[in-house]
N, C-alpha and C positions, 0 to 999 in steps of 0.2 A: 226095834229101832224105827224111827220115822225120819224121812227126808222130805222137807217141804221145799218144793222145787218149781222152777219155771222152765219150760221145755227149751227155751233159747239161751238159757244161762250156761256159759262155758264152765263156770265154777261148779254148778250142779252136775254137769256132765262128767267132770273129772271125779267128783265124789262117787257118782254112780259106778263109774269104771272101777275105782278102787274097791268099792264094796263087792262088786261082782268078782273081781280078781281074788279077793279073800274069801269068797263063797259065804258072805254074810247076808242073811235074810233081812230085808227091810221093807217097810211100807212107803210108797211114794205118794205124797200128798201134793197135788198140783196147786200152785198159786199163780193166778193170772195177773201179771204186772200191768198190762195195758188197761185192764178193767179196774185196777187199783185195789185188788184184794189184799195186798200187803199192808194197806192202811186200815183194814177192818179191826175192830176192837178185839175180836177173838185171836187174831194173829198177833197183834201188838202185845197182848198179854204174854205170849210166848217169846216174842222177839221185839223188844221195845224200839230197836233201831229201824225195824220195818224192812230190812234187807231181804233179798229174794231167797237166800240160802239159809236154811235152818235145819240142823241135824240134832235130833233128840234121842236119848236112850235111857233105859232104866237098868240099874244094877240090881241083879236078883238077890244077892246075899252080901253080907259084910265081908266074906272071904274072897269075893271076886276081885280080880285085878282089872284095872282100866288102863288101857294103853292107847295112845293116839299119836298120830304123825301129822306134822304140818307139811302140806304139799305145796 
């Protein structure tokens, strides 16, 4: 799992808390909003809206279940 995050984002902070409470391992990828990194082509390919919070994951098998909660 990867969390593309900005250190001042309260939404990113809440997602990090939830992931830690569930003991889920994830990679944090910093995106600097002031420098405009959310507008770079590489990031826009993953997140066309260019918002600061992006959470990605890969399901390992076809038998895996995916559950999510809207906070």
